[in-house]
C-alpha positions, 0 to 999 in steps of 0.5 A: 500500500505504501506504493500507492500515491495520494491524489492531488487532494491527498487521498488514496483513490479506491481504484488505485487501492483495488488495482494494488490488491488485484496486482498482488493477487489478493483482490476479492470481489463480491456482487453487492445485494440489491439496494446497496448504495455506495456514497462518496462523501469527499466534499461538503456537498456530497456529504450533505447528499449522503445524509439526505439519502440516509434520511429519506430511506430511513423515513420511508422504510421505517428502518435505521441504516447501519444499526449495529444492534440490528446487525448483531441480533439478525446474525444471532450474536445477541438474542431477543432479551439482549436486544430489548436491554439495548432498546430499553436503554434508549427507550426515549429516542426514536432509535430505541423505538426502532429497536423495539420494533424489531422484536414485534 
């Protein structure tokens, strides 16, 4: 990775990183699931756009993007009772309500 030169903005470009792993024979490629989005947040405007995208998806679908408690629960790393402990700790927030909604 030290051989990769940063861009004019001082960033490593994802294409350069991918090319590095491809040349090293260690690149692994997976087709992303339907509904997956990759958002560039390298500028103030693109960060705002990404935040708006997340807000719209969460509001329309009634879900939380990147909800760690949901991920570990769905993977079986915590059970319903443990999820409820987290939900109760956050009961006064919308986030806590979303966690409660997973059990229903």
